[in-house]
N, C-alpha and C positions, 0 to 999 in steps of 0.2 A: 454646527451641523452634526447629525448623528446617522449611524448606519447599523444595519443588522444583516448578517450573512448566515444563511442556512446552507449546510453542506451535506450531501449524501454521496456514497460511492467510495472509491479507492483512496489510498494515501496520496496519490497525485492530486486528486481533487482537494484533499485537506491542505496540501502544500500550496495549491493555487489560491485557495481562500485566505490562507495566512499571508500570502504575498499581496493580494488585493487589500487586505486589512492594513498591512504595513504601509502601503501607498496612501491610503486614506488617512492613516494616522499622521504621516509626514505632512499632509495638507491641513492638519488641525482638526480633523473629524474625530468623533468619539463613538465607540461601540456601545450599543444598547441591547438588552436581552429580548425586548418585545418589538415585533414589527410595527405595532401601533405607535411606538415612541420614536420611530426612525424617520429620517428624511429620504433615505435610500434603503431599499430592501433588495438584497441579492439572493437568488436561488442558484446555488452551484449544483448542477444536476448530473445524474448518471443514467445512461441508457443501455448499459451492459446487460442488465436483467430487467424484465418487465416490472417486477415489484418496485424497483428503485424509481423507474419512470412514473409509475402510478402514484408514488409518494410525492413526487414533484408536482404532478398534475393536481393532486389534492391540495398542496400548499398554494398553488396558483389560484385555485378556486377560493380558498380562504382569504387570500390577499385581495381578490376582486371584491369580495363581500365587505372587507374592511374599508376599501376605497369608497364603496357605495354608501357607507355609513358616515362619510365626511372626512375620513382620515386622508391627509394629503402627504403622499410620499411617492417617490419614483420607484418603479419596479424594473429590475434587470434579471434576465435569465442567462446564465453562462454554463459552460461544461458540455458534456457529451450529447445532450439533447439538441445542441445547436450545430447544424452543419454549414456547408458553404452557402447554400441557398436558404434564406430564412423566410421566403415568401409564404410558405404554408404555415409556419409558426406565427407570422404577423397576421395572417387571416384568422387563425384560430384564437389568438390572444391579442386582440387589438389594443388592450389596455396596458400591455407591457411596453415600457419605454426604451429598452435596449436589449439586444441579443448579442452575446459575445461567445466566441469559440474558446476552448481552453487556452490559457496563457495570453489571450488577446483582450486586454483590459480597456483598450482605448474607447470602444463604443459605450462602455459604462461610464467612463470619466467624461466623455463628451455629453452624455445625457444629464450630467449634473454640473456642466459648465466649464469643464477643463478640456479645451479643445487641442491644446498643444503643450504637453508637459516636457517636451524635449527628448531626444533619443537616449539620454543617459539616465532618465528618471527611473525606469523599471529595472535596468541592470544593476543600479546602485541601491535598490530598495530591498531590504531584507527584513524578515519578520522579527518582532520582539517576542521572544519565547515566554511562555507562561509556566514552564516546568523544565526538568532536567533532560528531556528528550526532544528531538526535532527531526523533521524530514527535510532532506535536501534533494530536489530533482537534479539529476546529472545528465539525463538524455530524455528528450521529449519525442513523442510520436512512436510509430511502429511500422516496420517494413514487411512484416510477416504475412499479413492478409489471411489469417485463419478464416475458414469459411463462416464460422459462427460469430465472428467478432466485428464490432462496429468501430473499434478504436482507431484504426488507420484512417477511416473516413472522417473522424471527428478531431483527432489530435494530429493528423498529418503524418508525414514521413519522419524517420529518425533524424534528430538534430541534437548533437552533443554540445554541451557547454564546455568552455575551455577549462583547463586545470586551474589557471590563475583565478578565474571568476568563481569557481567552486571553492577554492581555498579562501578567498576573501569572505565568502558567506559563512564558511565553517568557523573562521577566526572571529567573525562578528558574533556568532552564536556562542562560541566558547567564552568570549569576554562578558557575556550576559548569563553565564551560569549553566549552559548546556553541557552535559557530561556524555551523552550518547547521541550519535548522529546516524540516521538511516539514509543511505544513498538510494535514490529512487530512479527507476526506469520501467517502462512497460516490458522491455527486455533489457535488463540492466547490463548484461555482459556485452551488449552491442556497443557500449560506450566507446567513443573515440574513433570508430571506423571511418567517420566522415571528417575527421580533423587532419590537418597537415602534420607531418612528422615534427617533433620538437627538436631543438638544436642538439646536434650531436647524435641523433638517432636516425635510423633508416626507415622506421615505421611509425605510424601514429601511436599515441598513447592508448593503452587499454585500461580496463578496470583495475588490474594489478598495479599499473603505474600510478593511477590516481590514488589508490589506497596508500601507496608508499609516499606520495607527495603530501598526504594529509596526516600521516601517522604521527609526526612530531609536534602537532599543534598542542600547545599547553592547555590543560584543562579538560580536554576530551579524553575520556577513559575507554570508550567503546565505539566501534563502527560496525554497522550491519549494512546489507544491501538487499534490495528487492526490485523486481521479481526476476528470477532466473529463467533462461530459455535453454533447453538441453543442448542444442547444436552450438550455441554461442559460448557455453561453459568450456573453458580450456584448462588443461593441466597446469598451465602457468598461473592462472587465477586461483586455482585450488591451492597451489603451493604458496601463494601469497597469504591466504588465510592461515596456513600452517605457520608461516614464518613471522607474521606480524602479531605481537601480543595483544594489541588493541582490537583486532578484528575478531568478532565473535564466531564461534564454531556453530554456525547456523546457516542453513540453506533452505530457501523455498523454491522448489523446482516443479512446476506444474507438469503432470503427466497427461491429464485430461481424459485419457482412456487407456485401458490395458490391452486393447485389441488393435492389430495393425490395420485391419480394414476400416475401422472407425477413424483411426488416426489419419488414414489417407483421405477419407471423406471430409475430415476436419481441415485437411491440408496443413498438418502440423509440421511436416518437413523432417520427421525422423521416424524410425521404426522402434519397436519395443527392444530389439537387440541393442540399438544405439543408445536408447534411454538407459537401459540397465548397465551398459558399459560406464556411463558417466556416474550413475548412482553408486555402483560398487567401487569406482575409483575414489570418490569422495569418502566413502565409508573406510576404505583402506588407508587413505592418507591423513584424514583429519581425526585426531583423538577426541573422544567424547562428543562427536558431532550430533546435532539434532537436525533432522530433515523433515520438512513438511511439504505437502503437495496440494494441488487443486485437481478436482475431478468433475466432469460433466456426465450426468446420467440421462438417458433418454434422448440422445442426439439422433438426428434423422436416420431412420433405418436400423437403429440399434436392436439387434435380436437378443433373445434370452442368452444364447451362447456367448455373444459379444459382451454383454453385461457381465456374465460369469467370469470372463477373462479379467475384467477390471476388478471384480470382487476378489478373485484368487490372487491377483497381483498385490493388492493392499494387504491381504492376509499374509502373504509371503514376505514382503519388504518391511512391514511394520513401521510405517511413518509415525513420527511423533504427533502429527496432527494432519487431518485431511479436511480441506475446505471443499465441500461437495455442493453442487448446484444442479437442479433439474433444468434441462435445456429449455430455453424460451426463444422463440423465433424473433429475430430483430430485423425489422424492415431496413433495407439498404445493404444488408450483408450478402455475400455470395450464396450462403445457405438459403436465404429467403428467396433469392432469384432462381436457384437451380436445384434445390433439394426439397423434399417434402417432409414437413414436420408431422410424421405419421405414427409416432409412439403415443398411445393414449395417455392422458394426464394421470389417470389412476395407476398406470404402470410406471410412469416416471416417479410418482411419489412413493410407490412401493419400493422401487430401487433406491431412491433417496434415503428412505428410512432404514433399509437394509445396510447401506453403507454407514449411516450414522451409528447404528447399533454395533456393527463390526468395529468401527473406529473407537467407540467409547471403551470397548473391552481392551483394545490394543493400547490406547493411551493410558488407561488405568494400570495395565501391567508395566508399561515403560516407566510411569511415574512412581510406581511402588518400589522400583529398584533404587530410588533415591532415599528411601526411608533410612534414617540414621546417618545419612551423608551430610556433608557441609557443602553448600553452594554459594557462589558469589552473586549477590543481588544488588542491582542499582535501585535505590529507593525512589519511587515516583510520587508517593503521597500517602495520605492517611484517609481511611473511610470509616465513619461512625455507623455501627450496626444498630439494629432495633433495640438490642438489650443495653445500649450505651457503650459497649466495648468499641475501641477505636484502633484496630490493628493497622500496621503499615502494610503497604503493598509495593511490589516492584517486579522486575523480571530478571531471570537468570541469564547467563550467557547463551543458553539454548533457547531463549525466548519463552520460557515457561513462567506463568503468573505465580507469584509467591506472596502469600499473606503471612505476616509474622509479628510477634510482639518483641519489645525490647527498645532500647534507646536508639533513636535515629532521627534524621531529618531528610527532606527531599534533596536528592543529589548525592547522598552518601553512598559509598560502596560498603556493604556489610557482608559478613559471613553468617549464613543462616543454617542452622541444623534442622533438617526436615523431620517433623514428627508425624504428620498425616499427609496422605496423598489421595487424590481422586483423578478421574479422567481429565478434569478441567483445570485443576490448580494444585498447589502445594501449600502446606501450612507448617510453620516452624517458629523457632526462637532465634533471635539475632544476638551475636556478641556486640559489645560496644563498638561503634564505628572506629575503624583503624585500617592501617594498610593491609591489604589482602593480596594473596598471590595473584599474578596476572592470569593464571589458568588454574581452576580448582582441581 
């Protein structure tokens, strides 16, 4: 039996797809590249942005056409397009055989004849990695209920995995060649709040405790974590990043807006003063830190002045990278029910491009400071260019993409001297793979 999984959206979706694939592999299935060659086709969808949802709908249309041409395969839709009630989806897409919410693989397995895999099947199922990096979800769901966000309605409330379960998965990955693990959560610092205190402790474990529990696993050279939420970020977690050599000096802390009134309409739960306190605390405590952020432009009611506050904030703080999105109304969210999507599309896009242009200049300046410097790079692979050149690529501890020439193989830690820099990547030459300092 053969399967094909198509994935769009965040790293959590990628991790879910890998877990489903690992389960099918355990049952003797084989992955194929083309839907037409599969017995099961799974679309792992995202509905955070309209563009992602439209891509999924386009894929569904293509699968319907393939089936009408005589191809016999089951179709399953999973991910954030699937809510608690699937009646409307079943009405719109009667040819789909199974709908499954995030991390709920049972409807898919039942559609292909596995009605009872036992309660230990999925907890004991870990992906077979195809490279030196891997994502490991540590907390599912979200309790924040930001007005623009559909995640709590699709992924449910926050649910932490146990330290032991996560350590088992990371050890499994390390034994199969993974060198870098990214711990995932919609709000990753919320990890552990719903767990009981561990033996000898008066409080539940937090992200810092988890990182300490994983730090000694042989073979793992680096840990990262995504995505941070300002109110959940504690000084104790920041100190853990400073103290543990394997934890990269990298934070992604979404700000979403630089204006307090917009943050209140978004129901983000913090003010700009509170955000800036955390931002500057990280900058003071963590040497060589790289900080990225997420920003939404054109949210309901955003005025020119409110947008300018966001623009000025980015110009002042100089993030290493900004993931910017133009607001799109998502049915089912608080904003859809209670706010008006009243910023014209052309205004949204003008603001979007203004942020892109600003950030390109900032990123180029930040990256140019690395010219002539040596950085530690974890080699991820090799890419052949049109002229036949095949440079290696990987990422620095600050999560910057680095292309380089020299002797290497995937999984190596190498020291790269940076010769060229742009807003998007760095280019350099590597020394022969060897032991490198824990911190460059």
